[in-house]
VOGU-3710 file (C-alpha; in Angstrom, 3 decimals, decimal comma):
1> xxxxxxxxxx> 16,537/12,983/-10,497  15,185/15,826/-12,805  13,256/18,546/-10,973  10,433/20,543/-12,010  8,701/23,776/-10,727  4,761/23,635/-10,402  3,953/26,687/-12,206  4,928/30,050/-11,114  4,843/29,043/-7,453  8,608/27,938/-7,087
11> xxxxxxxxxx> 7,399/24,659/-5,561  10,256/22,450/-6,968  9,571/18,702/-6,866  10,906/15,513/-8,592  9,858/15,323/-12,195  7,745/12,416/-11,216  6,069/11,998/-8,046  4,375/8,821/-6,247  0,660/8,521/-5,937  0,462/6,492/-2,644
21> xxxxxxxxxx> -3,516/5,860/-2,694  -3,337/2,338/-3,966  -1,065/1,382/-0,871  -4,140/1,591/1,276  -7,185/2,078/-0,571  -9,155/1,917/-4,023  -7,226/-0,716/-6,011  -7,709/-3,994/-4,144  -6,534/-4,721/-0,504  -4,109/-2,717/1,461
31> xxxxxxxxxx> -0,455/-3,632/1,368  1,135/-4,744/4,614  2,269/-1,436/6,386  5,952/-2,458/6,441  5,756/-3,215/2,639  4,185/0,232/2,185  6,812/2,217/4,231  9,622/0,089/2,254  8,100/1,226/-1,028  7,716/4,856/-0,267
41> xxxxxxxxxx> 11,227/4,970/1,264  12,672/3,037/-2,062  11,143/6,090/-3,954  12,999/8,475/-1,618  16,169/6,691/-2,303  15,829/6,951/-6,095  15,244/10,762/-5,732  11,490/11,081/-5,546  10,553/14,099/-3,553  6,907/14,499/-4,062
51> xxxxxxxxxx> 4,269/12,105/-2,398  0,478/12,231/-2,728  -2,111/11,129/-0,179  -5,520/12,258/1,233  -7,620/11,606/4,397  -10,050/9,823/2,460  -7,798/7,137/1,455  -8,345/4,435/3,941  -9,922/6,550/5,343  -7,082/8,112/7,317
61> xxxxxxxxxx> -4,843/5,159/7,000  -2,832/6,202/3,920  -1,794/9,620/5,637  -0,578/7,561/8,632  1,463/5,307/6,364  3,006/8,364/4,410  3,645/10,240/7,596  5,713/7,159/9,324  7,453/6,327/6,002  8,622/10,074/5,280
71> xxxxxxxxxx> 9,267/10,946/8,875  13,012/10,667/8,568  13,355/12,601/5,491  10,526/15,280/6,161  12,613/18,352/5,233  13,681/16,809/1,901  10,270/15,872/0,649  7,051/17,560/-0,463  3,804/16,045/0,908  0,492/16,570/-0,781
81> xxxxxxxxxx> -2,854/15,784/0,867  -6,555/16,701/0,392  -9,642/18,039/2,193  -13,330/18,183/1,055  -15,213/15,063/2,056  -17,223/14,224/4,959  -16,110/11,087/6,487  -18,720/8,810/8,630  -17,589/5,601/10,124  -14,379/5,535/7,671
91> xxxxxxxxxx> -16,535/5,991/4,577  -17,029/9,058/2,217  -20,277/10,495/3,091  -20,580/13,570/0,746  -18,627/16,781/0,347  -17,768/19,169/2,911  -15,622/22,153/2,178  -16,834/24,438/4,645  -14,110/26,557/6,035  -14,290/25,470/9,631
101> xxxxxxxxxx> -14,202/21,868/8,322  -11,189/22,568/6,298  -9,447/23,921/9,290  -10,262/20,828/11,223  -9,225/18,593/8,602  -5,750/20,493/8,376  -5,063/20,008/12,068  -6,032/16,085/11,774  -3,881/15,591/8,652  -0,986/17,291/10,388
111> xxxxxxxxxx> -1,154/14,908/13,244  -1,407/11,744/11,106  1,323/12,902/8,911  3,538/13,682/11,866  4,474/17,076/10,604  4,108/20,861/11,251  3,056/21,736/7,786  1,537/20,632/4,569  3,386/21,332/1,485  0,384/21,193/-0,753
121> xxxxxxxxxx> -3,387/21,162/0,401  -5,876/20,398/-2,450  -9,554/20,817/-2,391  -10,267/16,911/-3,211  -13,653/17,949/-5,242  -15,463/21,087/-5,669  -18,293/21,602/-3,342  -21,247/23,248/-4,890  -22,628/24,317/-1,590  -19,565/26,421/-0,660
131> xxxxxxxxxx> -18,360/29,328/-2,766  -14,816/28,565/-3,825  -13,689/31,981/-2,596  -14,544/30,775/0,950  -12,572/27,694/0,349  -9,468/29,759/-0,917  -9,997/32,173/1,970  -9,708/29,309/4,535  -6,547/27,823/2,976  -5,045/31,371/2,656
141> xxxxxxxxxx> -5,603/31,502/6,507  -3,908/28,330/7,150  -0,989/29,388/4,804  -0,830/32,582/7,031  -0,616/30,375/9,962  2,373/28,488/8,759  0,235/25,008/8,653  0,069/24,983/4,771  2,548/26,176/2,122  0,628/25,943/-0,954
151> xxxxxxxxxx> -2,923/25,683/-2,239  -4,166/23,225/-4,884  -7,511/22,064/-6,622  -8,477/18,706/-7,802  -10,693/18,095/-10,987  -11,924/21,581/-10,873  -13,244/23,355/-13,865  -11,823/26,514/-15,534  -14,176/29,081/-13,768  -13,617/27,646/-10,328
161> xxxxxxxxxx> -9,907/27,773/-10,990  -9,923/31,288/-11,792  -12,099/32,449/-9,015  -9,965/30,519/-6,467  -6,676/31,848/-7,971  -7,911/35,326/-7,479  -8,275/34,869/-3,719  -5,318/32,648/-3,248  -2,850/31,657/-5,879  -3,415/28,138/-6,844
171> xxxxxxxxxx> -0,032/26,300/-7,025  -1,284/23,097/-8,790  -4,230/21,326/-10,371  -4,480/17,533/-9,931  -6,769/15,794/-12,438  -6,728/12,717/-14,599  -4,731/13,362/-17,744  -2,911/10,505/-19,900  -3,084/9,068/-23,485  -6,402/7,615/-22,441
181> xxxxxxxxxx> -7,895/10,870/-21,118  -7,061/13,915/-23,137  -9,889/16,287/-22,354  -7,696/18,582/-20,176  -6,107/19,768/-23,511  -9,206/21,608/-24,530  -9,555/24,144/-21,636  -7,634/23,238/-18,626  -4,039/23,371/-19,751  -4,267/26,603/-21,609
191> xxxxxxxxxx> -5,745/28,042/-18,698  -2,987/26,722/-16,482  -0,480/27,913/-18,673  -2,035/31,524/-18,533  -2,305/31,582/-14,825  1,089/30,012/-14,229  -0,401/26,854/-12,201  1,360/23,592/-12,253  -0,388/20,432/-13,427  -0,280/16,988/-11,527
201> xxxxxxxxxx> -1,920/14,256/-13,558  -3,145/11,410/-11,621  -3,851/7,908/-13,134  -1,282/8,879/-15,787  -1,336/5,127/-16,704  -5,051/4,956/-17,095  -5,432/3,063/-13,705  -2,915/0,584/-14,871  -4,575/-0,086/-18,526  -1,892/1,665/-20,261
211> xxxxxxxxxx> 0,784/-0,725/-18,974  -0,560/-3,471/-21,265  -1,081/-5,807/-18,116  -4,696/-5,664/-18,093  -6,974/-7,563/-20,629  -10,618/-8,056/-20,868  -10,022/-11,198/-18,912  -8,527/-9,720/-15,898  -10,384/-10,133/-12,854  -10,129/-7,134/-10,255
221> xxxxxxxxxx> -10,385/-7,841/-6,280  -14,033/-7,319/-5,112  -12,858/-3,788/-3,444  -11,239/-2,598/-6,551  -12,701/0,697/-7,706  -12,122/-0,328/-11,325  -15,071/-2,917/-10,957  -17,451/0,004/-11,155  -15,627/2,245/-13,939  -17,472/2,030/-17,180
231> xxxxxxxxxx> -14,221/2,241/-19,234  -13,240/-1,108/-17,442  -16,254/-3,075/-18,452  -15,053/-6,175/-20,432  -16,285/-4,953/-23,746  -14,920/-1,656/-23,271  -11,335/-3,113/-22,328  -11,559/-5,049/-25,543  -12,322/-2,049/-27,498  -9,804/0,086/-25,942
241> xxxxxxxxxx> -7,169/-2,407/-26,359  -6,375/-0,968/-29,754  -4,743/2,107/-27,969  -2,571/-0,270/-25,631  -1,412/-2,155/-28,588  -0,398/1,096/-30,524  1,666/2,143/-27,437  3,145/-1,374/-27,167  4,249/-1,260/-30,675  5,855/2,260/-30,218
251> xxxxxxxxxx> 7,422/0,935/-26,919  9,084/-1,906/-28,814  10,799/0,495/-31,276  12,059/2,634/-28,456  13,379/-0,192/-26,496  11,083/0,910/-23,580  8,021/-0,461/-22,003  4,349/0,824/-22,798  4,361/2,565/-19,212  7,485/4,347/-19,943
261> xxxxxxxxxx> 6,096/5,623/-23,413  2,984/6,600/-21,596  4,612/8,797/-18,998  7,257/10,104/-21,335  4,524/11,320/-23,485  3,106/13,211/-20,474  6,375/14,601/-19,524  6,881/15,947/-22,912  3,428/18,033/-22,990  4,669/20,823/-20,715
271> xxxxxxxxxx> 7,727/21,515/-18,385  5,216/22,169/-15,394  3,441/18,811/-15,641  4,343/16,414/-12,982  2,673/12,790/-13,205  2,205/10,789/-10,095  1,788/7,297/-10,954  1,074/4,863/-8,043  2,285/1,312/-7,553  2,772/-1,220/-4,843
281> xxxxxxxxxx> 5,655/-2,991/-6,454  9,301/-1,955/-6,309  10,107/-3,146/-9,945  7,131/-0,940/-11,234  8,258/2,085/-9,283  11,679/1,611/-11,291  10,072/0,965/-14,466  8,074/4,153/-14,095  11,084/6,257/-13,146  12,689/4,832/-16,237
291> xxxxxxxxxx> 10,388/6,955/-18,340  12,564/10,047/-17,246  15,275/8,761/-19,507  12,923/7,679/-22,441  13,533/10,610/-25,122  10,573/11,198/-27,336  11,513/13,600/-30,352  9,007/15,870/-31,682  8,411/13,401/-34,626  7,909/10,758/-32,186
301> xxxxxxxxxx> 5,222/12,763/-30,317  3,464/13,479/-33,518  3,398/10,067/-34,680  1,970/8,842/-31,332  -0,473/11,500/-31,427  -1,628/10,999/-34,764  -2,306/7,457/-34,493  -3,717/7,679/-30,986  -6,293/10,339/-32,235  -7,823/7,781/-34,692
311> xxxxxxxxxx> -8,699/5,443/-31,687  -11,813/6,632/-29,926  -11,699/5,470/-26,444  -14,839/3,729/-25,120  -16,637/4,164/-21,841  -16,825/6,977/-19,238  -14,004/7,290/-16,754  -16,318/7,392/-13,708  -19,734/5,946/-12,795  -22,490/8,507/-13,330
321> xxxxxxxx> -22,696/9,891/-9,683  -18,896/10,359/-9,570  -18,907/11,903/-12,991  -21,065/14,695/-11,513  -18,462/15,842/-9,187  -15,759/16,725/-11,816  -15,201/19,719/-13,912  -17,288/22,033/-11,754
//
């Protein structure tokens, strides 16, 4: 398995991680616990060392699953989890990044993950009620206590990243980035490069859309988040199919799958980018990892980008109330 370092932090992880959210939450029903454990352990056997979870996934059940699955391998893997939401009766109930709450979440996550330390602790969303300096200061204290090794941010804007980094170096930013969502190229990626911060793209396959397995006819389970995402309305799926068709044609030439081309494109952008595609299926895990051996030449990348640039993507990536919480 190829390894990558997240920025200047020296946190070394497998070149591709595993996003564990979908095993418990967000994209239809949770998988059987034993099935989830088997999938995570199959990833370890194939060289994956970087696993992403959060207290809010479930809520709480995803951390418990990840903790149990990775227990036997704890010293050989990197676990990332997140704080920053209020959770009431198992549901998200607004933001809460007060320092005291961050410390309580850390202690609770350590128990659920059955570990003495969290490798990478992200603020899940920027809380406008709490100065980011206070958030970074709280995580700095947790690092001094040995409970946390590295500090991360998720979906933060450039000013927030700079302010946080001045108090406690930020190891990684986690935000959406793919051939279907390239907005981070404008400001985020140049800032991360300048500051030496790693980038962990979530939804690198566009929540499944870039795999070519979702059409305008696809029906999602009733508790699937994609039901409320504007980009996934049937008419927008129809319009956005052009990008998937393009990737599919390119994949055929390369004797790869569309998912492998989309992931290989991301990996080729910067050596400090580590995507975390999620899946519930072993054959998809293996397909995704196959992207690591899909070689894209500079000419391939230019061709892919030139054609993709001609296809405007239709639909917002979040409903309006969630869109307000990103890029702060």
